[in-house]
VOROTI-169177 format. One record per residue (C-alpha): residue in one letter; x, y, z; residue number from 0. Coordinates in steps of 0.25 Angstrom, whole numbers, plus 5000, padded with zeros to 4 digits. Layout:
<atoms>
<atom A,<X,Y,Z>,NUM>
...
</atoms>
This chain:
<atoms>
<atom M,<5000,5000,5000>,0>
<atom I,<5011,5009,5004>,1>
<atom K,<5018,5006,4991>,2>
<atom Q,<5006,5010,4983>,3>
<atom V,<5005,5023,4990>,4>
<atom L,<5020,5026,4988>,5>
<atom R,<5018,5022,4973>,6>
<atom I,<5006,5032,4971>,7>
<atom L,<5014,5043,4978>,8>
<atom R,<5026,5042,4969>,9>
<atom K,<5017,5042,4957>,10>
<atom C,<5010,5055,4962>,11>
<atom S,<5023,5061,4964>,12>
<atom R,<5028,5059,4950>,13>
<atom T,<5015,5064,4944>,14>
<atom A,<5017,5077,4953>,15>
<atom L,<5031,5079,4948>,16>
<atom R,<5026,5078,4934>,17>
<atom L,<5015,5088,4936>,18>
<atom L,<5023,5098,4944>,19>
<atom P,<5030,5106,4933>,20>
<atom V,<5017,5106,4925>,21>
<atom A,<5010,5113,4937>,22>
<atom V,<5021,5122,4940>,23>
<atom A,<5021,5127,4925>,24>
<atom A,<5006,5129,4925>,25>
<atom A,<5007,5137,4938>,26>
<atom I,<5017,5146,4932>,27>
<atom V,<5009,5148,4919>,28>
<atom I,<4997,5151,4928>,29>
<atom V,<5005,5162,4936>,30>
<atom L,<5010,5168,4923>,31>
<atom V,<4997,5169,4916>,32>
<atom R,<4991,5175,4929>,33>
<atom T,<5002,5185,4931>,34>
<atom R,<5005,5190,4916>,35>
<atom S,<5002,5204,4911>,36>
<atom G,<4993,5207,4899>,37>
<atom P,<5000,5212,4885>,38>
<atom V,<5005,5226,4884>,39>
<atom K,<4997,5235,4875>,40>
<atom K,<5005,5244,4865>,41>
<atom V,<4999,5257,4860>,42>
<atom A,<5001,5258,4845>,43>
<atom G,<5011,5269,4841>,44>
<atom E,<5014,5277,4828>,45>
<atom F,<5026,5272,4819>,46>
<atom V,<5037,5281,4817>,47>
<atom R,<5047,5280,4805>,48>
<atom P,<5061,5286,4805>,49>
<atom M,<5065,5294,4793>,50>
<atom R,<5077,5302,4788>,51>
<atom V,<5074,5317,4787>,52>
<atom I,<5081,5330,4784>,53>
<atom E,<5077,5344,4786>,54>
<atom A,<5075,5350,4772>,55>
<atom P,<5087,5360,4771>,56>
<atom V,<5086,5374,4765>,57>
<atom V,<5100,5377,4758>,58>
<atom A,<5107,5386,4749>,59>
<atom F,<5106,5376,4737>,60>
<atom R,<5116,5376,4727>,61>
<atom P,<5111,5370,4714>,62>
<atom R,<5122,5361,4707>,63>
<atom A,<5123,5353,4695>,64>
<atom K,<5134,5343,4691>,65>
<atom G,<5139,5339,4678>,66>
<atom Y,<5151,5331,4672>,67>
<atom G,<5161,5333,4661>,68>
<atom L,<5175,5333,4656>,69>
<atom A,<5186,5343,4659>,70>
<atom E,<5191,5350,4646>,71>
<atom P,<5201,5361,4644>,72>
<atom P,<5195,5373,4637>,73>
<atom R,<5208,5376,4630>,74>
<atom V,<5214,5364,4622>,75>
<atom W,<5226,5366,4613>,76>
<atom Q,<5228,5357,4601>,77>
<atom A,<5243,5360,4598>,78>
<atom M,<5246,5359,4583>,79>
<atom A,<5258,5362,4575>,80>
<atom E,<5254,5374,4566>,81>
<atom V,<5267,5372,4558>,82>
<atom K,<5275,5360,4553>,83>
<atom G,<5289,5356,4557>,84>
<atom T,<5298,5348,4567>,85>
<atom V,<5296,5349,4582>,86>
<atom V,<5309,5354,4587>,87>
<atom S,<5305,5355,4602>,88>
<atom I,<5294,5352,4611>,89>
<atom H,<5293,5356,4626>,90>
<atom P,<5297,5345,4636>,91>
<atom R,<5283,5347,4643>,92>
<atom L,<5275,5344,4630>,93>
<atom D,<5269,5331,4635>,94>
<atom S,<5255,5327,4638>,95>
<atom G,<5249,5333,4651>,96>
<atom A,<5260,5343,4653>,97>
<atom L,<5256,5357,4658>,98>
<atom I,<5261,5368,4648>,99>
<atom D,<5261,5383,4650>,100>
<atom E,<5256,5394,4640>,101>
<atom G,<5267,5398,4631>,102>
<atom M,<5276,5386,4633>,103>
<atom V,<5283,5381,4620>,104>
<atom L,<5279,5367,4618>,105>
<atom L,<5284,5363,4604>,106>
<atom R,<5293,5369,4593>,107>
<atom I,<5293,5366,4578>,108>
<atom D,<5305,5368,4569>,109>
<atom P,<5304,5383,4565>,110>
<atom T,<5315,5384,4554>,111>
<atom E,<5305,5383,4543>,112>
<atom Y,<5296,5394,4549>,113>
<atom E,<5308,5403,4553>,114>
<atom L,<5312,5403,4538>,115>
<atom A,<5299,5407,4534>,116>
<atom V,<5299,5418,4543>,117>
<atom A,<5312,5423,4538>,118>
<atom Q,<5307,5422,4523>,119>
<atom R,<5295,5430,4527>,120>
<atom K,<5303,5441,4533>,121>
<atom A,<5312,5441,4521>,122>
<atom S,<5300,5443,4512>,123>
<atom I,<5295,5454,4521>,124>
<atom A,<5309,5461,4520>,125>
<atom E,<5309,5460,4505>,126>
<atom T,<5295,5466,4504>,127>
<atom Q,<5298,5477,4513>,128>
<atom A,<5311,5480,4505>,129>
<atom R,<5302,5481,4492>,130>
<atom L,<5293,5490,4499>,131>
<atom D,<5304,5499,4504>,132>
<atom E,<5310,5499,4490>,133>
<atom L,<5296,5503,4484>,134>
<atom A,<5295,5515,4494>,135>
<atom E,<5309,5519,4489>,136>
<atom E,<5305,5518,4475>,137>
<atom E,<5292,5526,4477>,138>
<atom R,<5300,5537,4484>,139>
<atom S,<5310,5537,4472>,140>
<atom K,<5299,5537,4461>,141>
<atom K,<5292,5548,4468>,142>
<atom A,<5304,5556,4469>,143>
<atom S,<5307,5554,4454>,144>
<atom L,<5293,5557,4451>,145>
<atom E,<5294,5571,4457>,146>
<atom I,<5306,5573,4448>,147>
<atom E,<5300,5569,4436>,148>
<atom K,<5288,5578,4439>,149>
<atom R,<5297,5590,4440>,150>
<atom S,<5303,5586,4427>,151>
<atom L,<5290,5585,4420>,152>
<atom V,<5287,5599,4425>,153>
<atom F,<5299,5604,4418>,154>
<atom A,<5297,5596,4406>,155>
<atom R,<5283,5602,4404>,156>
<atom Q,<5288,5616,4407>,157>
<atom S,<5299,5614,4396>,158>
<atom L,<5288,5609,4387>,159>
<atom E,<5279,5621,4389>,160>
<atom R,<5291,5631,4386>,161>
<atom L,<5294,5624,4373>,162>
<atom Q,<5280,5624,4369>,163>
<atom T,<5279,5639,4371>,164>
<atom L,<5292,5641,4363>,165>
<atom L,<5287,5632,4352>,166>
<atom Q,<5275,5641,4351>,167>
<atom E,<5284,5653,4350>,168>
<atom G,<5292,5645,4339>,169>
<atom A,<5305,5645,4348>,170>
<atom V,<5307,5630,4348>,171>
<atom A,<5305,5619,4339>,172>
<atom P,<5293,5609,4341>,173>
<atom D,<5303,5598,4342>,174>
<atom A,<5308,5604,4355>,175>
<atom V,<5294,5604,4361>,176>
<atom D,<5291,5590,4357>,177>
<atom R,<5304,5586,4364>,178>
<atom E,<5301,5593,4377>,179>
<atom E,<5286,5588,4376>,180>
<atom R,<5292,5573,4375>,181>
<atom G,<5301,5576,4387>,182>
<atom A,<5289,5581,4395>,183>
<atom L,<5281,5569,4392>,184>
<atom Q,<5292,5559,4396>,185>
<atom Q,<5293,5567,4409>,186>
<atom E,<5278,5565,4411>,187>
<atom Q,<5280,5550,4408>,188>
<atom A,<5291,5549,4418>,189>
<atom V,<5282,5555,4429>,190>
<atom Q,<5271,5546,4425>,191>
<atom Q,<5280,5533,4427>,192>
<atom L,<5285,5538,4440>,193>
<atom E,<5270,5540,4445>,194>
<atom N,<5266,5527,4440>,195>
<atom A,<5277,5520,4447>,196>
<atom I,<5274,5527,4460>,197>
<atom A,<5259,5524,4458>,198>
<atom Q,<5263,5509,4458>,199>
<atom I,<5271,5509,4471>,200>
<atom P,<5259,5508,4480>,201>
<atom A,<5254,5496,4473>,202>
<atom R,<5269,5490,4474>,203>
<atom R,<5269,5494,4489>,204>
<atom E,<5256,5487,4491>,205>
<atom A,<5261,5474,4485>,206>
<atom L,<5274,5474,4493>,207>
<atom T,<5266,5478,4505>,208>
<atom A,<5256,5466,4503>,209>
<atom A,<5268,5457,4500>,210>
<atom L,<5274,5462,4513>,211>
<atom A,<5261,5459,4521>,212>
<atom V,<5262,5445,4515>,213>
<atom H,<5276,5443,4519>,214>
<atom E,<5273,5448,4533>,215>
<atom A,<5261,5439,4534>,216>
<atom N,<5270,5427,4530>,217>
<atom L,<5280,5431,4540>,218>
<atom K,<5269,5431,4551>,219>
<atom Q,<5264,5417,4546>,220>
<atom A,<5279,5412,4546>,221>
<atom E,<5281,5418,4560>,222>
<atom L,<5268,5411,4564>,223>
<atom D,<5273,5398,4559>,224>
<atom L,<5286,5400,4566>,225>
<atom A,<5279,5403,4579>,226>
<atom K,<5271,5390,4577>,227>
<atom T,<5283,5382,4578>,228>
<atom V,<5283,5385,4593>,229>
<atom I,<5271,5379,4600>,230>
<atom R,<5267,5385,4613>,231>
<atom A,<5257,5382,4624>,232>
<atom P,<5245,5393,4621>,233>
<atom F,<5240,5391,4636>,234>
<atom D,<5243,5383,4648>,235>
<atom C,<5240,5369,4645>,236>
<atom R,<5241,5354,4648>,237>
<atom L,<5246,5346,4636>,238>
<atom G,<5238,5334,4631>,239>
<atom D,<5242,5325,4620>,240>
<atom V,<5256,5328,4614>,241>
<atom R,<5259,5323,4600>,242>
<atom I,<5272,5329,4596>,243>
<atom K,<5287,5326,4599>,244>
<atom A,<5300,5334,4596>,245>
<atom G,<5305,5332,4582>,246>
<atom Q,<5291,5328,4576>,247>
<atom V,<5288,5335,4563>,248>
<atom V,<5274,5342,4564>,249>
<atom S,<5265,5347,4553>,250>
<atom A,<5255,5358,4554>,251>
<atom N,<5242,5356,4562>,252>
<atom Q,<5248,5344,4569>,253>
<atom Q,<5243,5342,4583>,254>
<atom L,<5254,5342,4593>,255>
<atom F,<5248,5341,4607>,256>
<atom E,<5236,5346,4615>,257>
<atom A,<5235,5355,4627>,258>
<atom H,<5224,5358,4637>,259>
<atom G,<5223,5372,4643>,260>
<atom T,<5225,5372,4659>,261>
<atom N,<5219,5385,4662>,262>
<atom A,<5205,5379,4663>,263>
<atom V,<5197,5366,4661>,264>
<atom E,<5182,5366,4656>,265>
<atom I,<5172,5355,4661>,266>
<atom E,<5160,5353,4653>,267>
<atom A,<5149,5346,4661>,268>
<atom Q,<5135,5342,4657>,269>
<atom F,<5122,5346,4665>,270>
<atom R,<5108,5343,4663>,271>
<atom P,<5100,5356,4660>,272>
<atom E,<5092,5355,4673>,273>
<atom Q,<5105,5355,4681>,274>
<atom L,<5109,5368,4675>,275>
<atom R,<5095,5374,4677>,276>
<atom N,<5094,5370,4691>,277>
<atom L,<5107,5378,4694>,278>
<atom L,<5099,5391,4691>,279>
<atom P,<5088,5397,4699>,280>
<atom V,<5075,5401,4692>,281>
<atom E,<5079,5416,4692>,282>
<atom K,<5092,5413,4684>,283>
<atom R,<5085,5404,4674>,284>
<atom R,<5077,5416,4670>,285>
<atom Q,<5090,5423,4666>,286>
<atom F,<5093,5414,4654>,287>
<atom E,<5091,5421,4641>,288>
<atom P,<5094,5418,4626>,289>
<atom G,<5109,5422,4623>,290>
<atom I,<5114,5421,4637>,291>
<atom T,<5129,5422,4638>,292>
<atom M,<5138,5412,4645>,293>
<atom E,<5142,5423,4654>,294>
<atom R,<5128,5426,4658>,295>
<atom L,<5126,5411,4660>,296>
<atom R,<5137,5410,4670>,297>
<atom Q,<5131,5421,4678>,298>
<atom I,<5118,5415,4678>,299>
<atom F,<5123,5401,4683>,300>
<atom E,<5133,5407,4693>,301>
<atom L,<5138,5392,4694>,302>
<atom T,<5149,5387,4703>,303>
<atom V,<5156,5376,4696>,304>
<atom T,<5164,5364,4702>,305>
<atom I,<5171,5354,4694>,306>
<atom R,<5173,5340,4701>,307>
<atom L,<5182,5329,4698>,308>
<atom R,<5179,5315,4705>,309>
<atom S,<5187,5303,4705>,310>
<atom G,<5183,5292,4716>,311>
<atom D,<5183,5299,4729>,312>
<atom W,<5192,5311,4724>,313>
<atom E,<5186,5324,4720>,314>
<atom A,<5192,5336,4714>,315>
<atom T,<5185,5350,4711>,316>
<atom W,<5188,5362,4703>,317>
<atom P,<5180,5375,4704>,318>
<atom A,<5175,5379,4690>,319>
<atom R,<5167,5390,4683>,320>
<atom F,<5155,5389,4674>,321>
<atom D,<5159,5392,4660>,322>
<atom R,<5148,5389,4650>,323>
<atom I,<5137,5380,4645>,324>
<atom R,<5139,5373,4632>,325>
<atom E,<5131,5377,4620>,326>
<atom S,<5123,5364,4618>,327>
<atom V,<5117,5353,4625>,328>
<atom D,<5122,5338,4625>,329>
<atom P,<5113,5331,4615>,330>
<atom R,<5114,5318,4622>,331>
<atom T,<5113,5322,4637>,332>
<atom R,<5106,5335,4635>,333>
<atom A,<5115,5341,4645>,334>
<atom I,<5121,5355,4645>,335>
<atom S,<5136,5356,4646>,336>
<atom V,<5142,5366,4656>,337>
<atom V,<5157,5370,4655>,338>
<atom A,<5165,5374,4668>,339>
<atom V,<5179,5379,4668>,340>
<atom V,<5190,5376,4679>,341>
<atom D,<5200,5386,4678>,342>
<atom D,<5215,5383,4681>,343>
<atom P,<5213,5368,4684>,344>
<atom Y,<5228,5366,4685>,345>
<atom G,<5229,5377,4695>,346>
<atom Q,<5219,5370,4704>,347>
<atom V,<5226,5357,4705>,348>
<atom V,<5228,5352,4719>,349>
<atom P,<5236,5339,4719>,350>
<atom G,<5229,5328,4724>,351>
<atom V,<5216,5336,4725>,352>
<atom R,<5213,5342,4712>,353>
<atom P,<5219,5338,4699>,354>
<atom A,<5220,5346,4687>,355>
<atom L,<5207,5346,4679>,356>
<atom V,<5211,5341,4666>,357>
<atom R,<5204,5337,4653>,358>
<atom G,<5195,5325,4653>,359>
<atom M,<5192,5325,4668>,360>
<atom Y,<5177,5321,4671>,361>
<atom C,<5172,5331,4680>,362>
<atom E,<5160,5335,4688>,363>
<atom M,<5155,5349,4686>,364>
<atom E,<5146,5355,4697>,365>
<atom L,<5138,5368,4695>,366>
<atom Q,<5133,5375,4707>,367>
<atom A,<5124,5387,4706>,368>
<atom P,<5122,5398,4717>,369>
<atom P,<5115,5393,4730>,370>
<atom R,<5100,5394,4731>,371>
<atom P,<5096,5399,4745>,372>
<atom R,<5085,5392,4753>,373>
<atom T,<5083,5380,4745>,374>
<atom V,<5077,5367,4751>,375>
<atom V,<5083,5354,4746>,376>
<atom L,<5080,5339,4749>,377>
<atom P,<5087,5326,4746>,378>
<atom R,<5081,5319,4733>,379>
<atom S,<5077,5307,4742>,380>
<atom A,<5068,5316,4750>,381>
<atom V,<5058,5318,4739>,382>
<atom R,<5049,5308,4734>,383>
<atom N,<5039,5310,4722>,384>
<atom G,<5040,5326,4725>,385>
<atom N,<5037,5324,4740>,386>
<atom I,<5045,5324,4752>,387>
<atom Y,<5042,5319,4766>,388>
<atom I,<5044,5327,4778>,389>
<atom V,<5042,5326,4793>,390>
<atom D,<5033,5335,4800>,391>
<atom N,<5033,5341,4814>,392>
<atom E,<5026,5330,4819>,393>
<atom G,<5036,5320,4814>,394>
<atom R,<5027,5315,4803>,395>
<atom L,<5029,5312,4788>,396>
<atom R,<5023,5322,4778>,397>
<atom S,<5024,5322,4763>,398>
<atom R,<5027,5335,4755>,399>
<atom A,<5028,5339,4741>,400>
<atom V,<5040,5347,4736>,401>
<atom H,<5044,5353,4723>,402>
<atom I,<5059,5351,4718>,403>
<atom A,<5066,5361,4711>,404>
<atom F,<5077,5352,4706>,405>
<atom V,<5086,5340,4710>,406>
<atom Q,<5101,5342,4712>,407>
<atom D,<5109,5329,4715>,408>
<atom D,<5103,5322,4727>,409>
<atom L,<5095,5334,4732>,410>
<atom L,<5082,5341,4728>,411>
<atom V,<5079,5356,4728>,412>
<atom L,<5065,5359,4732>,413>
<atom K,<5057,5370,4726>,414>
<atom S,<5045,5369,4736>,415>
<atom G,<5039,5360,4746>,416>
<atom L,<5049,5363,4758>,417>
<atom E,<5054,5375,4765>,418>
<atom G,<5066,5368,4772>,419>
<atom G,<5067,5362,4785>,420>
<atom E,<5057,5352,4784>,421>
<atom T,<5060,5338,4789>,422>
<atom V,<5061,5329,4776>,423>
<atom I,<5061,5314,4776>,424>
<atom V,<5073,5309,4767>,425>
<atom S,<5072,5294,4769>,426>
<atom D,<5061,5286,4762>,427>
<atom P,<5048,5287,4770>,428>
<atom A,<5041,5276,4762>,429>
<atom P,<5030,5273,4766>,430>
<atom A,<5028,5288,4768>,431>
<atom I,<5015,5290,4776>,432>
<atom E,<5010,5304,4778>,433>
<atom G,<5011,5308,4793>,434>
<atom M,<5019,5295,4798>,435>
<atom K,<5028,5298,4809>,436>
<atom V,<5043,5300,4806>,437>
<atom E,<5055,5299,4814>,438>
<atom A,<5064,5310,4808>,439>
<atom V,<5079,5306,4807>,440>
<atom A,<5087,5317,4802>,441>
<atom D,<5097,5314,4791>,442>
<atom T,<5107,5326,4793>,443>
<atom D,<5118,5320,4784>,444>
<atom L,<5108,5320,4772>,445>
<atom R,<5104,5334,4775>,446>
<atom A,<5118,5339,4776>,447>
<atom R,<5122,5332,4763>,448>
<atom L,<5109,5338,4756>,449>
<atom V,<5112,5353,4761>,450>
<atom A,<5127,5351,4757>,451>
<atom Q,<5123,5346,4743>,452>
<atom A,<5112,5357,4741>,453>
<atom E,<5123,5368,4745>,454>
<atom G,<5133,5362,4736>,455>
<atom R,<5143,5358,4746>,456>
<atom E,<5148,5344,4751>,457>
<atom A,<5141,5338,4763>,458>
<atom T,<5149,5336,4776>,459>
<atom R,<5151,5321,4778>,460>
</atoms>
């Protein structure tokens, strides 16, 4: 009996141990359920989007236009032999790329033939001048003889008149009168011959004078030919291709070498018509009239010109002056060519910084017009389909229509729509919901670059 009781007790204890963890877990669940708090109720809030903004700047805007073209010297000397002969000497610096001073003797051609021609022309002049002197002496002599003959003629006529009177009185024979009359006629003939000879002297003098002029002209030509045997630099220049050596025989009109003037360099760059138009305010556009001169055109534009050469991360600049606008429009691009001049490009050389501006360099030309005060500008990314988005005083997005005067590089010049100082959204607001709450994040770097670009200067980085 006792054994049965103990067996029952052991069985009950084992069952209790199995049920104990379940009972404990159930008790814990009951306690947690009874002591837990209810769900937290959240109040629905307004969504706020962060966006980059800038304050619309009001600047002294400088209209600019950029074009590109090649540098070319305005003066190019194609040195040619004007006379034939053998090259007897050349300057040691007569080589491609050398800088040559004005008046420097670069080459000499054998002058012997031309010196002989000069001597011959001088001899011809001397001979003709001697003949003129001889003619003058002959004229003086004939005029003196004429005076004598005229006096003799007077005496002969007086003698004839006396004999004729005596003949009437019967004092002389008729033969004596006839002889005296023959003598008077011979004297008249002598006078007439001298007068004819003297009358021919002016024509002979004119012929000799003309011959003298021909000889003098031939002398000048011979002297010119002689001078052409020496070739000098007509201006300060830099030599291009040289095609001549000492001892070479050259013919007339043979090209010897090429030289480029160093006093100035021209850059001809192309611009779209609207670029040049945007450089002028409306009141200056009205000053254009038919037949306007280039000088007047320069006064109207008042351009500041900068020539820029870029190669990788290196940049060199030159101040230049607006010179002229070419006479025609490029038929292919419809662009207008503007010519600017850089004076004394070799005098502006800075070793390692600014090289010599030489022929063939591909350059950028920047034209800057006078500043236009109180101009509102914006980055191109701020305008979408003629509208901008601003942030109002309550921090909400608002759309506003603006009118664009023109576009320059990465900025827009506004004609109307903003007064300046408004908070303009520059990041993409899509989707843009009118009145949505905006967290304005000022993009100071963008605004600084925008202002610097609008004022024609580099932004501080």
